[in-house]
C-alpha positions, 0 to 999 in steps of 0.5 A: 903396142900391146896386142891385147890378144885375149880381148880381141879374141873374145870379142870376135867370139861374141860376135860368132856365137851371136851374142852381140851383132857387131861391136866397135872397140879401141884398145888403148896403150899408153900413147898408142891406141887401135880401133876396130870393127867386127860384125855388123851394125844391124841384123833385123829387118835387114843386114847392114854393115858397121862403119868407123864413126858409128855412134852407139846408144851408151846408155849408163856410160852417160853417167860418167862422161856426162853428169859425173864430169860436170858434177866434178867440175862443180865440186873443183869450182866450189859450187857443189859440196860433197857431203852437203845434203841434197835437199840443200840444192834441190828443196822438192827432195823428200829426204833431208839426209841423202848427200851428194856423196851418197848419190854419186857412190849409189849409197843413198838407200834410195828404194821403192817402185814408181807405178806406171813409171814408163807412161809418166810425163818428164814433170811427173816422173821427176816429181815421183822420184824426188819423193821415193823413200829411202832406207836409212839402214842401207845409206852409207853402208850398202852400194845398191846401183840405181839410175835414180841417183844420177837422175836426181844429181842431174836435177841438182846441177841444173838448179846450180847452173839453171838450164837442162842437164843435157845441154850443159853436158854439151856445153861443158864436156863434149864441146870443149873435148871436140867430140864431134860424134858424141850427141844427145840429139844424133843424126839418125843415119850416124847411129846403129840401132837398138831394138827391133820388133815387127809390131814396133819397128826399129829404134834408132837414133832415139834413146833405148832407156824408157826413163830417159825418153820421158825426161828428155833433156833433163836426164842425167843417167842416159841419152848420149850416143858416141863413136869409138874414137870420140870416147878414146879422147875422153879416156885419154883425159881420164888417163891424164894423157891430155890436158883440158883444164876447161873440163877438168883439172889433172888433180880432179881427174887423178881423185876419181881413182880412189874410193869415194864411199862414206867408209872408203871400203865399198869399192865405188868411186865418184860415179865410177865403179872400181876394180881393185887388184892386189899389190897395186896402188890404183884400181881400174875405173870402169862402167857398164851400159845396159845396151852393151857399152863398157869403159875401162881405165887403168891409170896406173898401167896407162892402158884402156878399153872402149867396147861399144855393141848394140847388144839389145838388137834385135833383143835383150838376152841378159842370160847370154851377154852378162856372162860373156861381159864378165869374160870380156872384163876378165880378158882385158884385165889379164891382157893388161897385166901379162902383155 
């Protein structure tokens, strides 16, 4: 088992520097993996310790664990076509040119602001998203990361399968993988908190993202809570270390380690981000989450990083956390090469 010394040291430093209150993380090296917890689960209004199966709000990591995985299932089963206009599946969508590929690689050109977004009902928010304008100049040619594409993709999946996206993910991904500590509706005592203020109190067991709170079971961009060990099992699937054909075939999983953007040069896979190293066959796939989560997978070297923190507790500090996360990514990439 590799030591991943840079990675472990940097996570410890993030806790010591109070960038994050604590973290649960896993380092994967082939068939071996190691988990650890550092820091605490909560500092406000009182300090509470971490525990091995603590469940974290995954934020946008939900996109790849849940919605992307189901979309890939539908593609491999012939129920979803990558270059078909989304309007064919979702007639309420104003755009007739955005394709499934555009949504899943963030090349849709979706733009615009939704007034009072956080105060809208689920139906009103979905209707507003469907009517957003697009930039044809940007579509196919520019990656602009947005939650909206995966929210719309969730609606497409709902139309195809006739159920809400979150129960679909539970039935088609979480249950076949046996992820007992991954849920859209976790027990409060199993979760670490996110934000805290004297006025609003402690947010715990409720999704941090306001769009996800408004959309409830119809949100495909955020909402999952998970433990580090459950994400190790999901990572093993994505690395090709375990075979669960009820979720995805090995060929479908392997196809994720390539550029899926319209011209194959914008470094986005289907749902996942890509990190290309020079002189290597396969890129690393990865995804981040606003609450302080990160999943990085190197299929070529059979190595992975699962990093779960509640960096928004008690409040978010992007100017401190985002540079630290970049250093963490660099440290893990260096560890995987030099160890």
